[in-house]
N, C-alpha and C positions, 0 to 999 in steps of 0.2 A: 485702105487703112490711113487714118489721119494721125500725124505726128503729135505727140503730147509732151510738152515741155515739163510738165509736172512729173510724169512717169519717168522721163529721161533723167531728171535730177534725182529722183528717188532711187533709181538703180545704179547711178554712177558710182557710189562707194563700193558696191559689190564688184563692178567691172574693174575698178582700180585695184582692188585686192587681187583679182584674177590677173591683171596686168603685172603686178609685182611678182606673182608666181612665175609668169612667163619670162620676166626679166631674169629672175634667179635661175630658172631652168636654162636659159640661153647662155648666161655667163659661166655657169658651172660646166655645162656641156662644151662650151667653146674652150675652156681651160683644158678639159680632157682631150679635145681634138688637137690642140696645140702640142701637148706633151706626147701623146701617142703618135701623132702624125710625124713629129720630128724623129722619134725613135725609128719608126718604119722607114722614113726617108733615108736616114743614115745607114741603116742595115742594108737596104736595097742598093744604095750607092757603093757601099763597101764590098758588096758581093760576097757576104759571109755565107759559106756553104750551108745548105738546108734552110737556115733562117731567112736568107734572102728570097728563096723560092716560096717559103711560107708567107712572107710579108707580101709578095706579089699576089699570091692567091687571096690573101686577106683584102687587099685593095680591090681586086676584081670582084670579090663577093660583095663587099660593102657598097661599091659603086653600082653593081649590077642588080641589086635587089632593092625594092622600095622600102623607104623608112617605115611606113605603116606595117608592112609584113614583118620587119625586124622587131618592131615594138610589140606586135601581137605575139610573136614567138617568145620574146623575152618575158612578157608578162603572164601569158597563159600556158605556155609549154614548159618553160624551165622550172616552175614550181613543182612539176611532177618528178623532177630529178633532184629536188632538194634545194634549188636556188630560188629563194623567195625575197623579193624586194617590194617596197611600197611603189605605188604608181609614179610618184614624183622621182624617186631614186632610179626606177627603171627608165623613165623618160630621160633623165640626165645622162645615164650611161649609154643608152641606145643612141641618142642624137649625137653625143660626144664621139662614140666609136664610128658612127656613120660618117660624120664629117671629118674624122681623122684620116679617112681614105683620100679625101679631097685635099686636106692640108698637106698630106704626105707628098702629093704630086706638086703642090705649090712649093714646098721646101725643096723638092728634088730639082725643080727648075732653077731655084735660087742657087743651090749648090753647084749645079752644072754651069751657072753663069759666072762663077768665080774664075778669074783669069788663071790660066795655066801657070803663069809666072809666080802667082801667089803660092801655089803648091810647090813649085821648084825652089822658091826662096825658103820655105819652111824646111824642105829637105836639105838645102845647103846649110841651114843653121842647125841641122841635126835635132830639130824639134821632135819630141815623141809624138805619136799619132794623136794622143789625147790633147796635147797642147796645140797641135796643128788644127784640130777641129774646133776647140774652145776659143782659141785666141786669133786664129787667122780666117778659117773658112766660115764658121757659123755666124760670126758677127756681120760679115759682108753679105752672106746668103740671106739671113733673116731680114736685114735692113732693106734689101731690094724687093722683098715680097710682102712687106708690111701692108701696103695698100690693098693687095689682093686678099690678104687674110682679113682685112677690115670689111671687104665686100662679102666674104663668107660669113662673117659675124651677122651682118644684116640679113643675109639669106637664111641663116639658122634661126634668127628671131622670128621670121615669118613662117618657116617650116615647123616651128615648135607647135603650131596650131594642130598639126596632125596628131600629136600625143594626147589630145583630149579624148581620142577614141579609146584609150586604155584607162581613162578615169582621172587623168591629171586635171586638177581644178584650176586651169589656166584661164586666160582671157576668153578664148572661144568656148570653153566648157561653161564658164559663167554666163556668157551671152545666150547659149543654147538653153541652159537651165532656166534662166529668167524668161526666155521666150515661151518655153513649154509650160511653165507654171502660170503665166499670165495670158497666154495666147496672143501676145503682142511681140512680134519679132522685129518690127521696123526699128524701134528705138535701140534695143540691145545690140543688134548686129550693125546698125549704123554707127553707134558709139564705139563698138569694138573695132570696126574698120578705121574710124578716125584715130583711135588710140594707136593702132598699128602704124598708121600713116605718120602720125606725129613722131613716134619713136624712130621709125625707119628713116624719116627725112632728117631728123636731128643727127642720127648716126651717120647718114650719108654725107652730111656737111663735115663731120669729123674725119671721115675717110678721105674726102676731097683734100682736106688740109694735110693729111698724111701723105697723099699722093704728091702734093707740091713739095713737101719737105723731104721725103725719102725716095721718090721715084728717081731712077738713074737718069742722068742727062743724056740726051741723044745727040 
Protein backbone atom coordinates (compact mmCIF):
# COMPACT_ATOMS: atom_id res chain seq x y z
CA UNK A 1 0.00 0.00 0.00
CA UNK A 2 1.39 3.40 -1.01
CA UNK A 3 1.16 6.39 1.32
CA UNK A 4 -1.22 9.13 0.15
CA UNK A 5 -0.60 12.65 1.46
CA UNK A 6 -3.97 13.77 0.14
CA UNK A 7 -5.84 11.07 2.05
CA UNK A 8 -3.76 11.71 5.17
CA UNK A 9 -4.67 15.41 5.17
CA UNK A 10 -8.31 14.54 4.51
CA UNK A 11 -8.63 12.29 7.56
CA UNK A 12 -6.47 14.34 9.94
CA UNK A 13 -9.38 16.46 11.30
CA UNK A 14 -11.30 13.29 12.20
CA UNK A 15 -8.28 11.88 13.99
CA UNK A 16 -7.74 15.13 15.87
CA UNK A 17 -11.33 15.00 17.13
CA UNK A 18 -10.64 11.46 18.30
CA UNK A 19 -7.45 12.68 19.96
CA UNK A 20 -9.41 15.32 21.87
CA UNK A 21 -11.76 12.62 23.16
CA UNK A 22 -8.73 10.57 24.25
CA UNK A 23 -7.24 13.54 26.08
CA UNK A 24 -10.52 14.28 27.88
CA UNK A 25 -10.92 10.62 28.78
CA UNK A 26 -7.39 10.48 30.17
CA UNK A 27 -7.58 13.66 32.23
CA UNK A 28 -10.98 12.86 33.76
CA UNK A 29 -9.95 9.28 34.47
CA UNK A 30 -6.68 10.46 36.02
CA UNK A 31 -8.58 12.83 38.31
CA UNK A 32 -10.70 9.92 39.54
CA UNK A 33 -7.60 7.77 40.07
CA UNK A 34 -5.92 10.51 42.13
CA UNK A 35 -8.90 11.04 44.44
CA UNK A 36 -9.93 7.39 44.88
CA UNK A 37 -6.32 6.23 45.13
CA UNK A 38 -5.60 8.70 47.91
CA UNK A 39 -8.65 7.61 49.91
CA UNK A 40 -7.73 3.94 49.51
CA UNK A 41 -4.11 4.59 50.52
CA UNK A 42 -5.07 6.53 53.67
CA UNK A 43 -7.64 3.93 54.75
CA UNK A 44 -5.16 1.09 54.27
CA UNK A 45 -2.36 2.91 56.07
CA UNK A 46 -4.65 3.84 58.97
CA UNK A 47 -5.67 0.17 59.25
CA UNK A 48 -9.33 0.99 59.76
CA UNK A 49 -11.10 -2.30 60.61
CA UNK A 50 -13.06 -3.89 57.75
CA UNK A 51 -12.56 -0.88 55.47
CA UNK A 52 -8.84 -1.52 55.32
CA UNK A 53 -9.38 -5.15 54.29
CA UNK A 54 -11.97 -4.13 51.71
CA UNK A 55 -9.56 -1.59 50.22
CA UNK A 56 -6.84 -4.25 50.03
CA UNK A 57 -9.21 -6.56 48.14
CA UNK A 58 -10.15 -3.66 45.87
CA UNK A 59 -6.50 -3.03 44.98
CA UNK A 60 -5.86 -6.73 44.37
CA UNK A 61 -8.93 -7.04 42.14
CA UNK A 62 -8.24 -3.92 40.08
CA UNK A 63 -4.59 -4.76 39.57
CA UNK A 64 -5.24 -8.44 38.98
CA UNK A 65 -7.86 -8.17 36.22
CA UNK A 66 -7.33 -6.69 32.74
CA UNK A 67 -8.67 -3.23 31.96
CA UNK A 68 -10.49 -4.59 28.92
CA UNK A 69 -12.37 -7.17 31.01
CA UNK A 70 -13.39 -4.48 33.49
CA UNK A 71 -14.59 -2.24 30.66
CA UNK A 72 -16.64 -5.03 29.04
CA UNK A 73 -18.21 -5.92 32.38
CA UNK A 74 -19.12 -2.31 33.17
CA UNK A 75 -20.53 -1.58 29.72
CA UNK A 76 -22.31 -4.83 28.87
CA UNK A 77 -23.12 -6.52 32.20
CA UNK A 78 -23.97 -3.70 34.61
CA UNK A 79 -26.87 -2.39 32.44
CA UNK A 80 -28.68 -5.65 33.21
CA UNK A 81 -28.63 -4.55 36.86
CA UNK A 82 -29.85 -1.03 36.16
CA UNK A 83 -26.47 0.73 35.86
CA UNK A 84 -26.32 2.28 32.41
CA UNK A 85 -23.76 4.83 31.29
CA UNK A 86 -22.57 6.10 27.92
CA UNK A 87 -19.46 4.50 26.48
CA UNK A 88 -17.45 7.65 27.26
CA UNK A 89 -18.65 7.86 30.87
CA UNK A 90 -18.04 4.14 31.32
CA UNK A 91 -14.54 4.51 29.94
CA UNK A 92 -13.73 7.41 32.27
CA UNK A 93 -14.96 5.58 35.36
CA UNK A 94 -13.38 2.25 34.47
CA UNK A 95 -9.93 3.57 33.63
CA UNK A 96 -10.06 5.90 36.61
CA UNK A 97 -10.90 3.12 39.05
CA UNK A 98 -8.41 0.76 37.41
CA UNK A 99 -5.55 3.21 37.83
CA UNK A 100 -6.67 4.21 41.33
CA UNK A 101 -5.34 0.84 42.49
CA UNK A 102 -1.91 1.81 41.17
CA UNK A 103 -1.98 5.38 42.46
CA UNK A 104 -3.03 4.02 45.86
CA UNK A 105 0.22 2.05 45.99
CA UNK A 106 2.15 5.14 44.91
CA UNK A 107 0.55 7.21 47.64
CA UNK A 108 1.24 4.44 50.16
CA UNK A 109 4.94 4.49 49.37
CA UNK A 110 4.93 8.28 49.75
CA UNK A 111 3.17 8.09 53.12
CA UNK A 112 5.54 5.43 54.37
CA UNK A 113 8.43 7.63 53.26
CA UNK A 114 7.45 10.44 55.65
CA UNK A 115 10.00 10.50 58.45
CA UNK A 116 8.92 9.09 61.81
CA UNK A 117 9.99 12.35 63.39
CA UNK A 118 7.26 14.17 61.49
CA UNK A 119 4.60 11.95 63.03
CA UNK A 120 6.17 12.36 66.48
CA UNK A 121 6.29 16.14 66.08
CA UNK A 122 2.60 16.23 65.17
CA UNK A 123 1.81 14.14 68.24
CA UNK A 124 3.94 16.38 70.46
CA UNK A 125 2.02 19.41 69.19
CA UNK A 126 -1.26 17.62 69.96
CA UNK A 127 -2.45 18.00 66.39
CA UNK A 128 -5.70 16.17 65.68
CA UNK A 129 -5.46 13.31 63.16
CA UNK A 130 -7.10 15.36 60.41
CA UNK A 131 -4.59 18.20 60.76
CA UNK A 132 -1.72 15.73 60.95
CA UNK A 133 -2.73 14.22 57.63
CA UNK A 134 -3.66 17.46 55.86
CA UNK A 135 -0.84 19.69 57.09
CA UNK A 136 2.06 17.37 57.83
CA UNK A 137 1.87 13.97 56.14
CA UNK A 138 0.06 14.38 52.82
CA UNK A 139 1.92 17.50 51.60
CA UNK A 140 5.23 15.67 52.02
CA UNK A 141 3.95 12.32 50.74
CA UNK A 142 2.30 13.73 47.61
CA UNK A 143 5.27 15.95 46.79
CA UNK A 144 7.63 12.97 46.76
CA UNK A 145 5.47 10.88 44.39
CA UNK A 146 4.45 13.54 41.86
CA UNK A 147 6.95 12.30 39.22
CA UNK A 148 5.64 8.73 39.53
CA UNK A 149 2.06 9.90 39.20
CA UNK A 150 3.09 11.80 36.07
CA UNK A 151 4.41 8.59 34.55
CA UNK A 152 1.08 6.88 35.29
CA UNK A 153 -0.69 9.72 33.48
CA UNK A 154 1.31 8.96 30.34
CA UNK A 155 0.63 5.24 30.70
CA UNK A 156 -3.09 5.91 31.12
CA UNK A 157 -3.10 8.02 27.97
CA UNK A 158 -1.77 5.06 25.97
CA UNK A 159 -3.94 2.47 27.71
CA UNK A 160 -7.07 4.47 26.92
CA UNK A 161 -6.91 2.98 23.41
CA UNK A 162 -8.30 -0.22 24.94
CA UNK A 163 -11.60 1.53 25.58
CA UNK A 164 -12.33 1.80 21.87
CA UNK A 165 -13.51 -1.79 22.27
CA UNK A 166 -16.64 -0.59 24.09
CA UNK A 167 -17.46 2.11 21.54
CA UNK A 168 -15.59 5.13 22.84
CA UNK A 169 -14.93 7.30 19.77
CA UNK A 170 -11.35 8.00 20.71
CA UNK A 171 -8.26 8.26 18.54
CA UNK A 172 -7.90 4.51 17.93
CA UNK A 173 -11.61 4.04 17.25
CA UNK A 174 -11.51 6.89 14.74
CA UNK A 175 -8.46 5.39 13.03
CA UNK A 176 -10.08 1.95 12.82
CA UNK A 177 -13.35 3.39 11.49
CA UNK A 178 -11.52 5.37 8.81
CA UNK A 179 -9.52 2.32 7.83
CA UNK A 180 -12.52 0.00 7.55
CA UNK A 181 -14.57 2.52 5.57
CA UNK A 182 -11.81 3.36 3.08
CA UNK A 183 -9.91 0.05 3.11
CA UNK A 184 -6.81 2.13 3.73
CA UNK A 185 -5.24 1.45 7.11
CA UNK A 186 -1.73 2.77 6.54
CA UNK A 187 -2.51 6.47 6.86
CA UNK A 188 -5.02 6.43 9.77
CA UNK A 189 -3.00 4.10 11.99
CA UNK A 190 0.31 5.77 11.17
CA UNK A 191 -1.11 9.19 11.98
CA UNK A 192 -2.75 7.83 15.15
CA UNK A 193 0.58 6.39 16.26
CA UNK A 194 2.33 9.69 15.58
CA UNK A 195 -0.29 11.63 17.53
CA UNK A 196 0.10 9.26 20.48
CA UNK A 197 3.86 9.67 20.26
CA UNK A 198 3.71 13.47 20.13
CA UNK A 199 1.43 13.76 23.15
CA UNK A 200 3.31 11.10 25.12
CA UNK A 201 6.69 12.66 24.37
CA UNK A 202 5.47 16.14 25.31
CA UNK A 203 4.03 14.79 28.55
CA UNK A 204 7.26 12.91 29.30
CA UNK A 205 9.20 16.18 29.08
CA UNK A 206 6.83 17.65 31.66
CA UNK A 207 7.31 14.61 33.90
CA UNK A 208 11.10 14.95 33.62
CA UNK A 209 10.83 18.53 34.82
CA UNK A 210 8.67 17.41 37.72
CA UNK A 211 11.28 14.80 38.62
CA UNK A 212 14.01 17.44 38.77
CA UNK A 213 11.82 19.76 40.81
CA UNK A 214 10.15 17.40 43.25
CA UNK A 215 12.25 14.23 43.44
CA UNK A 216 13.84 13.91 46.89
CA UNK A 217 17.57 14.49 47.05
CA UNK A 218 19.75 11.42 47.52
